[in-house]
N, C-alpha and C positions, 0 to 999 in steps of 0.2 A: 542440458540433460533433458531427456523426454519426459513429459509430464510436469516439468517445473513451472510454476506459476500460472497454472490453468486459469486461475481466477482473473487474470489479465484479459482474457477473451470470453469470458462468460458474461453475456448480456443480461440475461434474467433467469430466474429459476423459480419453481414453487416446492415448498416443502410443507406438506399439510395445508394448514390455512394461510400460511405466511408466503406472501408473493414478494420476491426479492429482485430488485433491479439495480444494475451497475450505474453509479452516477459519475464516476470518474476516477482517475489515478491519485494516488497519495504520494506527493513529492516529498522526499527526504530533505529536511533543511539541515544547515550546518551546526545547529545547536547541539546535536548529538556528540560533537567532539569540543565542546566547550568545557573547560575546566573551571567550574565554579570557585574552588579553593584558591587557584592561581589567578582568577579572574582575566583568563586569555584563552584563545583557542589552541587546542592541543596540536603540536607540530606534526604528528603522524596521522592526524585526522580519522583516527579510528572511533568507532566502526564504520564510519562513512566511506573511507577509503577502500575497505573491502567490499561493502555494499555496492559501491560504484562499478566494481569490476564485473559484478554479476547481474545488475539491475540497471545499468545506464541505458537509457532509452532516447534516441535522437528526437529532437524537438521537445522533449520533456524534461529530461535530467535524470536524476537517480531516484527510481521508484521504490517506495517503501511497501506499497500494497495497494489496495483497491477500496474505493468507498462504495457503499451500497446503502439503498434505502430499502425499508421493509413496510409492506402494508399487510395487515391482517384482513383476510377476506371473510366475508359473512358466509357462513356454511348454511345449507339448506336443512330445514328441521321439519 
């Protein structure tokens, strides 16, 4: 879909005094489908299975989002 996950391609931005820079992709791990009460992995692997269908990236795996760092810039007084 057009416009989906635009943050994946955003290297840096400034919002007021905040300078934000992408530091890397957030890979989704399989703990999202671990059933703690049963102490085992859930067989249908949800929500990971659905996320994998729309966010699978060759060479990386299933992306969950993007990491960013933020620096507060000094403003002129």
